[in-house]
N, C-alpha and C positions, 0 to 999 in steps of 0.2 A: 738338387733341381731348382735354379734360380727363379723366383718368381716374376711375373710382369706386371707392369705398372699400366692400367687402362685410363686414359685422361679424357674425360668426358668434356668435348672442346666445341661442340656444333651449336650452342646457344647463340641468338642473335643479339644479345644484350640490349634489349629493349628498354629496361631501367635503367641502364647503364649509359645508353646513348653511344655506343660504338663496340668495336671488336675490343671488349676487354682483355680477352685470352692473351693478346700479345702486347698489351698497353703496357709500358716500361714503368717500374717500382724501384728498381736497383740503380746504383750510381752509374752503371755502365749499360744502361738501357735493357737491363733482365727484367722479364716479367714474372709475375708470381709463378707460373707454371714450372719456370727454370729452377726455381729453389726446390720445388717438388722433386724434380727430376734428380737434381743434385743430390738430395736427401735419399732418394731412392738407390741410386748408384752407391752411396756409400753404406747402405742397409744391404746391399748385395742382389739387387734386382738386375735381371739380365736383359730386359727388353722393354721398350716403350709403346706404346700402341695409341695414337691420338685418334679419337673419334671426331670428326669435323663434317663441314659441309665441303661439297666439290667446289663451291664457289670461294672458300677460304684456302684451298690446297696450296695455290702459288706463294700466297703470303706466308703460310706455315712451314712450307718447304725450303722458303727463303731465309726464313728466320731461324729454322731449327737444325738443319740437315749438316750444314758445315760447323757448327758449335758442337753437335753431338757426334759426329763422325769419329769412330774409333774408341768411344766412350761408352756407348750402350746401343743394341741394335733397335733401329727405328722402324716403325710400320705405321701406315695411315688406312683408316677405313672410312666410310662416309655414311652418315645418317641422313636420309632423305625422307622427303614426306611419301614417296610412291615404294619404299623399301619395305613391302608388305605381303602376304601372301597372296597369291596369284586368284582372281575371281572375285577380290573384294571391291567394291565400289565406295570411294571416298567421298564425302560431302564436299561439294563445290566451295565452300567457305572456309575450308581447312587451309590454314597458312603455315604451319609448323609440323616437324615429326612428333612423335608420339611418347616422348618423355624418357626418363633415366633407363628404365627397363628396356625399352626398344633400343636405346644407344648401345647398351651392353650387348643385347643379341646381335647388332650387326658385326660385332669383334669375334664371333665364335669361330671363323674359319682360319683366323691367324693365331688364335692362342691355345696351346697344347699344354699348359703348366699351370700350377695355381697363379692366380692373379688378383690384385688389387685395384679398385676402382675409386677414383677421385674426381672431383670437379677441377676444372682448369683454373678457376679463378677464386680458388680457396687456399690459405696456407695453412698447414696443418702442424708443422713443427717436426723435428728429426725424429722424435721418439716414436711417432704413430707408424712409420716406415719399418723401425728395427722391430716394433711389437708385433706386426702383422706378419713381416717375415718369419720371425722366430716361431710364431703360433703356427703358420701354413706348414714351415718345417716340421713341427712338432707332430702334426698329424697325417704327415706325408703318408700315403701307404694305408691308411685306415679305410676301411670298407664302409665306414659311416659318413654321411655328409656333415663335415665338421667345418662350419664356416667361421667367421669372426667379423667385428667392425670395430672402428674406434669411435668413442663417444665424448663428448665435451659438456661441461656446465651450460645449461642454457643462457644464464646471465652474461657469459662471456662470449656469445656468439651473435649479439643484436646489432642493429646498424641505428646509428643516430639520425639517420636519414630517411626512413620509410619502413615498410613492413619486410619481413623475411620468411621463409617457409623452412621449416626445421620438421625432422621426425623425431617425436617425443617418445622415449623407451621406457619400458617396463622390464625389470630384470628380476630373477630369483635371488637366493642368498649366495649363490656360486656364481654370479655375474653372467648367467646365461639369459639371453633375451626372451622375455615372455610375449612381448607385442611390442610393435612400432606404429604409432599413429602418425600421419603426414599432417601435419598443420601447415597449411598454406599460407596464412596470414598471421604473424606474430608481430607486435609492435608495442614498444614501450611509450605508453600514455600517462602522463601527469604522475610519473614514478612506478606504475604499476605495469606489469607485463600481461598485455591483453591477446587472446586469439581470438579469432572470428569464426564461429563455427558454420556448417553446412546450411543450418536453417536461418541463418542471419544473426542469431544472438552471439553475445560475447562471453568469454570465460576468463578467469584470471589465473595465470600460473605463478608458480612461487619462485622460479628463477632457478632453484637449484637442481631440477630436472636433468636427468642425461639425456642429451639429444644426438641423434645421428646428423652428420655433417657429410653425408654420403662417401664416407671412407669405409669400403667394404672389402672383407679379403674371402675370395671363394675358390673353389676347387672347380674344375671343367665340367663336373657333373650339374653345375648351376645352369648352363647352358640349356641343357634338355628341359629343366623345369621352365625356364624363360620362354623357350619356344612355344611348348605346349599352352601355357597361360596367356601368352600374346596372341596367339591363333585365335582364342576363344575372346579375348579382349577385344580384337580388332573386328571380329564378327559382330559382337554385341555394341559396339560403339563406333561404327565406320561412319554412321550418319551425324556424329556429334562433332562439330568443329572443334572443339576445345577439350575433348578426353585425354587425359594423360595416363600414359602405364608407367607407375613408378616401381622401383625395386622393392619397395616395402611390401607391396602387395602379393608379390611372390614368396617374400621371406616369411610374413606372417602365416600364410596357408601352410606353408613346408613346416613350420614350428607347431603350428595347431594339429597338424596331422601327425606329429613325431617322425617327419621323414627327414629333418635336419636339425642340428642344433647350432647356436650361434652364440659365441663368447663376445662379451662387449669388455674391450679394452679401454680402459678410462686413461685419457690423457690429461697430463698436468701442463703440457706445452701451451703456449700462446696459439690461438687460433684468430685468424682475420680473414675478411673476404673483401672483395668489391662488387658488391650487388648495386650499388650507385656510384655516379661519378665523383660525388663528393667523399666517398670512401677512400679515394686513391690517395689522398694526403696523409691519411693514418696509415695506410700500407706502406708508403714510402717511409715515415717517420719509423714504423716499427722495424721494417729491413734495416735501416741505417742503425737502428739501435742493436740489433743482433749482429750486424758487421763488427760495431763497437765492442761487443762482448765476445768477440771470437768465435761466434756460431759458424758465420760463414766468411769466406775471403773477401777483400773488397772487389775483385772481378772474379766471377765463377768459373769462366772458361777460358 
């Protein structure tokens, strides 16, 4: 069964200053997202699902439908602020949808096979797609909830231009996840890696921590857990204009209750992203180097 690639692309790019999901970094106008899809096709994925806003739909379809026709099946689903359980009253100050867990949940009706979740604006490298496809195929048919994720060394995932959010992982001796803590403000300050804690204090990180870059591999059983947890989350936080429902919230609880296992597949490939506008130059340079090394053709499609 060919896995599906679920791309989270509904973000507004407030720190970037525009629709970074389709901003070109390749020599023929390719966006980072296109290299992800290219890698997924090479790894044997059969479908790509874009999670976007309805206001983005025309731009996305114009950019991707023609390029991907005949290469991989394409679906679009919409993550909107009001895509929540009936009867829930949302704070009038709420401006954006409910985070990565919510983004995955809106795709439940179009995915019936193992799937991989990624960010649209992150480059993960070819091995990430091959590793997750192989792992998901190896546990296919298992009665257990056998999930996986790709991890990267923290020091290789920072931006020179401001703070980033990372899921800091702890694993056991067999590389199964014990816990992942979402750190929403990590920044390099005076050659030290500092994260701001919820109480406003700072904590120094070493840099060799394995972090989640939102590259997850799940079976469809995960949708049921997401739905249950999101319904409770939205009831508890409907009046909070900034509350976010993150994937690790659900993953941690499933692991703590021994209801799932999650294998951490550590990648040695280069990771880079475009959180800030100034990150684009580095992305363009990195793509150029990978083309020179023969990892990608000069023209993807």
